[in-house]
A tleap script that builds the chain and sets N, CA, C and O, in Angstrom:
source leaprc.protein.ff14SB
mol = sequence {
  NARG ARG PRO VAL HIE THR ALA GLY PRO GLY
  ARG PRO PRO CYS ASP SER LEU LEU VAL THR
  HIE PRO PHE HIE PRO LEU ALA GLY ARG ARG
  LEU THR ILE VAL SER GLU ARG ARG TYR ARG
  GLY LEU GLY LEU VAL PHE ILE CYS GLU ASP
  GLY GLY GLY GLY THR LEU THR LEU PRO ALA
  ASP PHE THR ASP LEU GLY ARG PRO ALA GLY
  ASN ARG PRO LEU SER VAL GLU VAL LEU VAL
  GLY LEU VAL ALA ALA LEU ALA ALA LEU LYS
  GLY LEU THR ASP GLN GLU GLY GLY SER SER
  CILE
}
set mol.1.N position { -7.372 -22.230 3.508 }
set mol.1.CA position { -5.935 -22.014 3.348 }
set mol.1.C position { -5.315 -21.731 4.691 }
set mol.1.O position { -5.834 -20.938 5.477 }
set mol.2.N position { -4.227 -22.369 4.942 }
set mol.2.CA position { -3.510 -22.126 6.188 }
set mol.2.C position { -2.369 -21.162 5.926 }
set mol.2.O position { -1.634 -21.327 4.952 }
set mol.3.N position { -2.209 -20.170 6.768 }
set mol.3.CA position { -1.093 -19.227 6.592 }
set mol.3.C position { 0.227 -19.891 6.928 }
set mol.3.O position { 0.298 -20.794 7.763 }
set mol.4.N position { 1.256 -19.432 6.271 }
set mol.4.CA position { 2.605 -19.897 6.558 }
set mol.4.C position { 3.320 -18.767 7.264 }
set mol.4.O position { 3.479 -17.687 6.694 }
set mol.5.N position { 3.755 -18.991 8.496 }
set mol.5.CA position { 4.482 -17.954 9.227 }
set mol.5.C position { 5.903 -17.897 8.690 }
set mol.5.O position { 6.557 -18.922 8.499 }
set mol.6.N position { 6.359 -16.694 8.454 }
set mol.6.CA position { 7.679 -16.534 7.866 }
set mol.6.C position { 8.330 -15.252 8.370 }
set mol.6.O position { 7.642 -14.302 8.743 }
set mol.7.N position { 9.620 -15.233 8.379 }
set mol.7.CA position { 10.351 -14.029 8.774 }
set mol.7.C position { 10.671 -13.160 7.572 }
set mol.7.O position { 11.185 -12.053 7.730 }
set mol.8.N position { 10.376 -13.644 6.369 }
set mol.8.CA position { 10.653 -12.863 5.172 }
set mol.8.C position { 12.076 -13.060 4.703 }
set mol.8.O position { 13.008 -12.888 5.489 }
set mol.9.N position { 12.271 -13.415 3.452 }
set mol.9.CA position { 13.611 -13.691 2.953 }
set mol.9.C position { 14.449 -12.426 2.826 }
set mol.9.O position { 13.977 -11.407 2.322 }
set mol.10.N position { 15.677 -12.495 3.280 }
set mol.10.CA position { 16.618 -11.412 3.088 }
set mol.10.C position { 16.299 -10.123 3.809 }
set mol.10.O position { 16.876 -9.085 3.485 }
set mol.11.N position { 15.418 -10.151 4.756 }
set mol.11.CA position { 15.072 -8.927 5.473 }
set mol.11.C position { 15.205 -9.195 6.956 }
set mol.11.O position { 14.660 -10.178 7.458 }
set mol.12.N position { 15.924 -8.336 7.669 }
set mol.12.CA position { 16.031 -8.545 9.107 }
set mol.12.C position { 14.681 -8.344 9.779 }
set mol.12.O position { 13.888 -7.514 9.335 }
set mol.13.N position { 14.410 -9.091 10.840 }
set mol.13.CA position { 13.134 -8.896 11.534 }
set mol.13.C position { 13.050 -7.480 12.097 }
set mol.13.O position { 14.050 -6.923 12.550 }
set mol.14.N position { 11.864 -6.911 12.067 }
set mol.14.CA position { 11.675 -5.583 12.630 }
set mol.14.C position { 10.368 -5.571 13.400 }
set mol.14.O position { 9.560 -6.493 13.283 }
set mol.15.N position { 10.165 -4.540 14.176 }
set mol.15.CA position { 8.989 -4.509 15.037 }
set mol.15.C position { 7.946 -3.494 14.595 }
set mol.15.O position { 6.891 -3.383 15.220 }
set mol.16.N position { 8.226 -2.744 13.515 }
set mol.16.CA position { 7.231 -1.775 13.057 }
set mol.16.C position { 7.360 -1.580 11.550 }
set mol.16.O position { 8.337 -1.997 10.927 }
set mol.17.N position { 6.353 -0.938 10.990 }
set mol.17.CA position { 6.347 -0.628 9.565 }
set mol.17.C position { 5.685 0.727 9.366 }
set mol.17.O position { 4.993 1.228 10.252 }
set mol.18.N position { 5.900 1.305 8.213 }
set mol.18.CA position { 5.284 2.575 7.847 }
set mol.18.C position { 4.262 2.300 6.756 }
set mol.18.O position { 4.594 1.674 5.750 }
set mol.19.N position { 3.024 2.754 6.931 }
set mol.19.CA position { 1.991 2.590 5.914 }
set mol.19.C position { 2.281 3.606 4.805 }
set mol.19.O position { 2.259 4.815 5.038 }
set mol.20.N position { 2.553 3.100 3.593 }
set mol.20.CA position { 2.961 3.974 2.493 }
set mol.20.C position { 1.921 4.091 1.387 }
set mol.20.O position { 2.057 4.948 0.514 }
set mol.21.N position { 0.887 3.256 1.401 }
set mol.21.CA position { -0.132 3.335 0.347 }
set mol.21.C position { -0.820 4.694 0.459 }
set mol.21.O position { -1.358 5.026 1.515 }
set mol.22.N position { -0.810 5.490 -0.622 }
set mol.22.CA position { -1.299 6.874 -0.514 }
set mol.22.C position { -2.778 7.011 -0.177 }
set mol.22.O position { -3.187 8.048 0.345 }
set mol.23.N position { -3.587 6.005 -0.458 }
set mol.23.CA position { -5.020 6.118 -0.212 }
set mol.23.C position { -5.476 5.374 1.036 }
set mol.23.O position { -6.668 5.353 1.342 }
set mol.24.N position { -4.543 4.766 1.760 }
set mol.24.CA position { -4.915 4.062 2.996 }
set mol.24.C position { -5.176 5.103 4.083 }
set mol.24.O position { -4.439 6.085 4.177 }
set mol.25.N position { -6.210 4.911 4.905 }
set mol.25.CA position { -6.524 5.900 5.953 }
set mol.25.C position { -5.390 6.118 6.956 }
set mol.25.O position { -5.325 7.165 7.601 }
set mol.26.N position { -4.502 5.142 7.089 }
set mol.26.CA position { -3.380 5.281 8.025 }
set mol.26.C position { -2.064 5.611 7.317 }
set mol.26.O position { -0.994 5.421 7.894 }
set mol.27.N position { -2.126 6.094 6.093 }
set mol.27.CA position { -0.911 6.435 5.341 }
set mol.27.C position { -0.056 7.402 6.143 }
set mol.27.O position { -0.550 8.383 6.698 }
set mol.28.N position { 1.245 7.102 6.192 }
set mol.28.CA position { 2.175 7.951 6.921 }
set mol.28.C position { 2.346 7.580 8.380 }
set mol.28.O position { 3.210 8.143 9.052 }
set mol.29.N position { 1.555 6.653 8.892 }
set mol.29.CA position { 1.659 6.245 10.302 }
set mol.29.C position { 2.537 5.020 10.445 }
set mol.29.O position { 2.539 4.143 9.581 }
set mol.30.N position { 3.281 4.959 11.534 }
set mol.30.CA position { 4.099 3.799 11.870 }
set mol.30.C position { 3.281 2.917 12.797 }
set mol.30.O position { 2.734 3.389 13.793 }
set mol.31.N position { 3.198 1.616 12.462 }
set mol.31.CA position { 2.416 0.654 13.238 }
set mol.31.C position { 3.306 -0.463 13.748 }
set mol.31.O position { 4.280 -0.835 13.095 }
set mol.32.N position { 2.975 -0.998 14.911 }
set mol.32.CA position { 3.705 -2.114 15.487 }
set mol.32.C position { 3.248 -3.415 14.841 }
set mol.32.O position { 2.050 -3.674 14.729 }
set mol.33.N position { 4.208 -4.231 14.417 }
set mol.33.CA position { 3.911 -5.522 13.794 }
set mol.33.C position { 3.691 -6.568 14.880 }
set mol.33.O position { 4.512 -6.719 15.785 }
set mol.34.N position { 2.576 -7.286 14.782 }
set mol.34.CA position { 2.278 -8.379 15.702 }
set mol.34.C position { 2.818 -9.681 15.116 }
set mol.34.O position { 3.460 -10.460 15.820 }
set mol.35.N position { 2.560 -9.919 13.826 }
set mol.35.CA position { 3.075 -11.108 13.152 }
set mol.35.C position { 3.021 -10.910 11.645 }
set mol.35.O position { 2.456 -9.938 11.145 }
set mol.36.N position { 3.624 -11.859 10.931 }
set mol.36.CA position { 3.625 -11.876 9.475 }
set mol.36.C position { 3.012 -13.199 9.029 }
set mol.36.O position { 3.142 -14.218 9.706 }
set mol.37.N position { 2.349 -13.166 7.889 }
set mol.37.CA position { 1.821 -14.397 7.303 }
set mol.37.C position { 1.963 -14.308 5.795 }
set mol.37.O position { 1.954 -13.222 5.214 }
set mol.38.N position { 2.090 -15.448 5.187 }
set mol.38.CA position { 2.142 -15.513 3.724 }
set mol.38.C position { 0.977 -16.384 3.275 }
set mol.38.O position { 0.829 -17.528 3.704 }
set mol.39.N position { 0.154 -15.810 2.400 }
set mol.39.CA position { -0.997 -16.522 1.867 }
set mol.39.C position { -0.791 -16.779 0.383 }
set mol.39.O position { -0.294 -15.919 -0.345 }
set mol.40.N position { -1.176 -17.963 -0.056 }
set mol.40.CA position { -1.118 -18.278 -1.470 }
set mol.40.C position { -2.074 -17.335 -2.204 }
set mol.40.O position { -3.234 -17.203 -1.813 }
set mol.41.N position { -1.607 -16.699 -3.235 }
set mol.41.CA position { -2.441 -15.781 -4.008 }
set mol.41.C position { -2.460 -14.360 -3.483 }
set mol.41.O position { -2.803 -13.442 -4.229 }
set mol.42.N position { -2.109 -14.150 -2.240 }
set mol.42.CA position { -2.107 -12.807 -1.660 }
set mol.42.C position { -0.695 -12.354 -1.337 }
set mol.42.O position { -0.400 -11.160 -1.382 }
set mol.43.N position { 0.173 -13.288 -1.015 }
set mol.43.CA position { 1.550 -12.967 -0.678 }
set mol.43.C position { 1.709 -12.616 0.788 }
set mol.43.O position { 0.905 -13.018 1.629 }
set mol.44.N position { 2.748 -11.867 1.081 }
set mol.44.CA position { 3.085 -11.502 2.454 }
set mol.44.C position { 2.154 -10.419 2.974 }
set mol.44.O position { 1.923 -9.411 2.306 }
set mol.45.N position { 1.621 -10.635 4.172 }
set mol.45.CA position { 0.811 -9.629 4.855 }
set mol.45.C position { 1.338 -9.465 6.269 }
set mol.45.O position { 1.933 -10.379 6.840 }
set mol.46.N position { 1.109 -8.291 6.819 }
set mol.46.CA position { 1.510 -8.000 8.192 }
set mol.46.C position { 0.262 -7.793 9.033 }
set mol.46.O position { -0.669 -7.100 8.622 }
set mol.47.N position { 0.249 -8.397 10.210 }
set mol.47.CA position { -0.819 -8.150 11.179 }
set mol.47.C position { -0.231 -7.145 12.160 }
set mol.47.O position { 0.792 -7.408 12.792 }
set mol.48.N position { -0.887 -5.986 12.282 }
set mol.48.CA position { -0.353 -4.873 13.064 }
set mol.48.C position { -1.364 -4.404 14.096 }
set mol.48.O position { -2.569 -4.595 13.934 }
set mol.49.N position { -0.860 -3.786 15.159 }
set mol.49.CA position { -1.728 -3.115 16.120 }
set mol.49.C position { -2.303 -1.886 15.431 }
set mol.49.O position { -1.584 -1.155 14.749 }
set mol.50.N position { -3.609 -1.658 15.611 }
set mol.50.CA position { -4.245 -0.532 14.923 }
set mol.50.C position { -4.261 0.755 15.746 }
set mol.50.O position { -4.756 1.780 15.279 }
set mol.51.N position { -3.731 0.710 16.953 }
set mol.51.CA position { -3.693 1.899 17.803 }
set mol.51.C position { -4.927 2.073 18.655 }
set mol.51.O position { -4.972 2.952 19.516 }
set mol.52.N position { -5.941 1.235 18.421 }
set mol.52.CA position { -7.176 1.326 19.196 }
set mol.52.C position { -7.474 0.058 19.971 }
set mol.52.O position { -8.616 -0.171 20.369 }
set mol.53.N position { -6.471 -0.763 20.188 }
set mol.53.CA position { -6.663 -2.002 20.933 }
set mol.53.C position { -6.943 -3.210 20.064 }
set mol.53.O position { -7.051 -4.322 20.582 }
set mol.54.N position { -7.065 -3.026 18.752 }
set mol.54.CA position { -7.312 -4.135 17.838 }
set mol.54.C position { -6.138 -4.332 16.902 }
set mol.54.O position { -5.063 -3.766 17.098 }
set mol.55.N position { -6.362 -5.141 15.886 }
set mol.55.CA position { -5.330 -5.378 14.887 }
set mol.55.C position { -5.918 -5.170 13.496 }
set mol.55.O position { -7.135 -5.174 13.310 }
set mol.56.N position { -5.031 -4.990 12.533 }
set mol.56.CA position { -5.424 -4.906 11.138 }
set mol.56.C position { -4.383 -5.626 10.312 }
set mol.56.O position { -3.242 -5.801 10.740 }
set mol.57.N position { -4.784 -6.042 9.126 }
set mol.57.CA position { -3.898 -6.762 8.223 }
set mol.57.C position { -3.572 -5.863 7.041 }
set mol.57.O position { -4.465 -5.267 6.438 }
set mol.58.N position { -2.296 -5.768 6.714 }
set mol.58.CA position { -1.845 -4.943 5.592 }
set mol.58.C position { -1.004 -5.778 4.636 }
set mol.58.O position { -0.096 -6.484 5.075 }
set mol.59.N position { -1.288 -5.712 3.329 }
set mol.59.CA position { -0.394 -6.343 2.365 }
set mol.59.C position { 0.975 -5.653 2.428 }
set mol.59.O position { 1.061 -4.446 2.654 }
set mol.60.N position { 2.021 -6.421 2.229 }
set mol.60.CA position { 3.375 -5.865 2.296 }
set mol.60.C position { 3.554 -4.683 1.355 }
set mol.60.O position { 4.269 -3.738 1.687 }
set mol.61.N position { 2.919 -4.716 0.185 }
set mol.61.CA position { 3.077 -3.633 -0.790 }
set mol.61.C position { 2.447 -2.320 -0.338 }
set mol.61.O position { 2.682 -1.287 -0.966 }
set mol.62.N position { 1.658 -2.328 0.726 }
set mol.62.CA position { 1.079 -1.099 1.284 }
set mol.62.C position { 2.023 -0.466 2.295 }
set mol.62.O position { 1.678 0.544 2.908 }
set mol.63.N position { 3.220 -1.047 2.482 }
set mol.63.CA position { 4.128 -0.619 3.543 }
set mol.63.C position { 5.528 -0.365 3.009 }
set mol.63.O position { 5.842 -0.681 1.861 }
set mol.64.N position { 6.369 0.219 3.873 }
set mol.64.CA position { 7.766 0.438 3.508 }
set mol.64.C position { 8.565 -0.860 3.486 }
set mol.64.O position { 9.729 -0.850 3.087 }
set mol.65.N position { 7.976 -1.971 3.900 }
set mol.65.CA position { 8.660 -3.253 3.884 }
set mol.65.C position { 8.349 -4.058 2.629 }
set mol.65.O position { 8.899 -5.142 2.438 }
set mol.66.N position { 7.471 -3.537 1.770 }
set mol.66.CA position { 7.131 -4.203 0.515 }
set mol.66.C position { 8.118 -3.840 -0.572 }
set mol.66.O position { 9.144 -3.207 -0.320 }
set mol.67.N position { 7.794 -4.249 -1.778 }
set mol.67.CA position { 8.645 -3.911 -2.922 }
set mol.67.C position { 8.615 -2.414 -3.171 }
set mol.67.O position { 7.569 -1.790 -2.991 }
set mol.68.N position { 9.719 -1.822 -3.574 }
set mol.68.CA position { 9.708 -0.401 -3.919 }
set mol.68.C position { 8.716 -0.140 -5.050 }
set mol.68.O position { 8.495 -1.010 -5.892 }
set mol.69.N position { 8.123 1.042 -5.074 }
set mol.69.CA position { 7.085 1.374 -6.051 }
set mol.69.C position { 7.545 1.140 -7.485 }
set mol.69.O position { 6.745 0.721 -8.322 }
set mol.70.N position { 8.804 1.397 -7.785 }
set mol.70.CA position { 9.309 1.209 -9.142 }
set mol.70.C position { 9.348 -0.236 -9.575 }
set mol.70.O position { 9.445 -0.511 -10.771 }
set mol.71.N position { 9.277 -1.169 -8.646 }
set mol.71.CA position { 9.320 -2.584 -8.979 }
set mol.71.C position { 7.938 -3.227 -8.996 }
set mol.71.O position { 7.826 -4.429 -9.240 }
set mol.72.N position { 6.898 -2.462 -8.746 }
set mol.72.CA position { 5.542 -3.000 -8.752 }
set mol.72.C position { 4.976 -2.948 -10.164 }
set mol.72.O position { 5.199 -1.978 -10.888 }
set mol.73.N position { 4.248 -3.983 -10.557 }
set mol.73.CA position { 3.610 -3.919 -11.880 }
set mol.73.C position { 2.456 -2.920 -11.860 }
set mol.73.O position { 1.806 -2.729 -10.832 }
set mol.74.N position { 2.210 -2.284 -13.006 }
set mol.74.CA position { 1.048 -1.398 -13.110 }
set mol.74.C position { -0.198 -2.265 -13.134 }
set mol.74.O position { -0.242 -3.287 -13.819 }
set mol.75.N position { -1.194 -1.859 -12.392 }
set mol.75.CA position { -2.445 -2.603 -12.369 }
set mol.75.C position { -3.514 -1.777 -13.084 }
set mol.75.O position { -3.332 -0.586 -13.334 }
set mol.76.N position { -4.618 -2.424 -13.405 }
set mol.76.CA position { -5.741 -1.732 -14.023 }
set mol.76.C position { -6.226 -0.621 -13.100 }
set mol.76.O position { -6.550 0.474 -13.560 }
set mol.77.N position { -6.278 -0.901 -11.790 }
set mol.77.CA position { -6.750 0.099 -10.837 }
set mol.77.C position { -5.872 1.345 -10.847 }
set mol.77.O position { -6.384 2.463 -10.786 }
set mol.78.N position { -4.559 1.163 -10.922 }
set mol.78.CA position { -3.638 2.301 -10.957 }
set mol.78.C position { -3.853 3.108 -12.234 }
set mol.78.O position { -3.879 4.338 -12.199 }
set mol.79.N position { -4.008 2.418 -13.353 }
set mol.79.CA position { -4.210 3.127 -14.620 }
set mol.79.C position { -5.547 3.856 -14.654 }
set mol.79.O position { -5.626 4.970 -15.173 }
set mol.80.N position { -6.597 3.250 -14.112 }
set mol.80.CA position { -7.899 3.911 -14.054 }
set mol.80.C position { -7.808 5.171 -13.195 }
set mol.80.O position { -8.372 6.208 -13.544 }
set mol.81.N position { -7.092 5.076 -12.066 }
set mol.81.CA position { -6.895 6.247 -11.215 }
set mol.81.C position { -6.130 7.348 -11.927 }
set mol.81.O position { -6.439 8.529 -11.769 }
set mol.82.N position { -5.138 6.966 -12.707 }
set mol.82.CA position { -4.363 7.948 -13.470 }
set mol.82.C position { -5.239 8.650 -14.511 }
set mol.82.O position { -5.166 9.869 -14.665 }
set mol.83.N position { -6.059 7.885 -15.217 }
set mol.83.CA position { -6.964 8.478 -16.201 }
set mol.83.C position { -7.922 9.454 -15.525 }
set mol.83.O position { -8.165 10.544 -16.044 }
set mol.84.N position { -8.464 9.072 -14.375 }
set mol.84.CA position { -9.391 9.953 -13.649 }
set mol.84.C position { -8.688 11.235 -13.204 }
set mol.84.O position { -9.254 12.323 -13.302 }
set mol.85.N position { -7.461 11.104 -12.718 }
set mol.85.CA position { -6.711 12.281 -12.272 }
set mol.85.C position { -6.423 13.213 -13.452 }
set mol.85.O position { -6.559 14.431 -13.331 }
set mol.86.N position { -6.028 12.644 -14.583 }
set mol.86.CA position { -5.759 13.468 -15.759 }
set mol.86.C position { -7.033 14.143 -16.266 }
set mol.86.O position { -6.991 15.303 -16.676 }
set mol.87.N position { -8.159 13.439 -16.243 }
set mol.87.CA position { -9.432 14.032 -16.670 }
set mol.87.C position { -9.817 15.182 -15.755 }
set mol.87.O position { -10.301 16.212 -16.224 }
set mol.88.N position { -9.609 15.019 -14.451 }
set mol.88.CA position { -9.926 16.094 -13.503 }
set mol.88.C position { -9.030 17.306 -13.754 }
set mol.88.O position { -9.501 18.443 -13.728 }
set mol.89.N position { -7.755 17.068 -13.992 }
set mol.89.CA position { -6.841 18.176 -14.287 }
set mol.89.C position { -7.217 18.861 -15.592 }
set mol.89.O position { -7.158 20.086 -15.694 }
set mol.90.N position { -7.599 18.083 -16.579 }
set mol.90.CA position { -8.018 18.665 -17.851 }
set mol.90.C position { -9.253 19.530 -17.644 }
set mol.90.O position { -9.350 20.616 -18.216 }
set mol.91.N position { -10.191 19.065 -16.839 }
set mol.91.CA position { -11.391 19.848 -16.544 }
set mol.91.C position { -11.048 21.154 -15.859 }
set mol.91.O position { -11.668 22.180 -16.138 }
set mol.92.N position { -10.072 21.134 -14.967 }
set mol.92.CA position { -9.660 22.367 -14.276 }
set mol.92.C position { -9.032 23.347 -15.245 }
set mol.92.O position { -9.336 24.538 -15.199 }
set mol.93.N position { -8.154 22.867 -16.128 }
set mol.93.CA position { -7.496 23.794 -17.046 }
set mol.93.C position { -8.477 24.321 -18.081 }
set mol.93.O position { -8.344 25.464 -18.518 }
set mol.94.N position { -9.474 23.510 -18.491 }
set mol.94.CA position { -10.484 23.991 -19.437 }
set mol.94.C position { -11.339 25.084 -18.819 }
set mol.94.O position { -11.707 26.042 -19.498 }
set mol.95.N position { -11.662 24.950 -17.518 }
set mol.95.CA position { -12.475 25.943 -16.830 }
set mol.95.C position { -11.729 27.262 -16.659 }
set mol.95.O position { -12.335 28.333 -16.685 }
set mol.96.N position { -10.421 27.181 -16.487 }
set mol.96.CA position { -9.614 28.372 -16.255 }
set mol.96.C position { -9.175 29.015 -17.571 }
set mol.96.O position { -8.524 30.059 -17.564 }
set mol.97.N position { -9.529 28.394 -18.697 }
set mol.97.CA position { -9.134 28.942 -19.982 }
set mol.97.C position { -7.675 28.689 -20.316 }
set mol.97.O position { -7.114 29.311 -21.218 }
set mol.98.N position { -7.066 27.765 -19.574 }
set mol.98.CA position { -5.669 27.434 -19.808 }
set mol.98.C position { -5.526 26.431 -20.912 }
set mol.98.O position { -6.505 26.065 -21.564 }
set mol.99.N position { -4.306 25.981 -21.127 }
set mol.99.CA position { -4.069 24.995 -22.155 }
set mol.99.C position { -4.569 23.637 -21.696 }
set mol.99.O position { -4.638 23.359 -20.499 }
set mol.100.N position { -4.913 22.803 -22.649 }
set mol.100.CA position { -5.396 21.459 -22.298 }
set mol.100.C position { -4.217 20.512 -22.160 }
set mol.100.O position { -3.115 20.777 -22.641 }
set mol.101.N position { -4.482 19.401 -21.488 }
set mol.101.CA position { -3.429 18.401 -21.257 }
set mol.101.C position { -3.399 17.437 -22.410 }
set mol.101.O position { -2.586 16.512 -22.420 }
savepdb mol mol.pdb
quit
């Protein structure tokens, strides 16, 4: 598959992005964008400087330039994580003698 270089529809070009995915090791960090690519089946990705002399690729949805969280579809992975979080909270409240969830 060949990447298609694009500036992104309806968005002004910018030189940096904020990593917003809560479980990404660089969450909360602003990274410099080197280029953008669109892949069939993967969508828009950003190639960014990693701060150590290399680059990394981030899906747009992992950044502040992706779709807002409220517009993202729920995935199986998100639901599995939610179930695990609720089970952990239930275990904590059961141990403390509190009410169950």
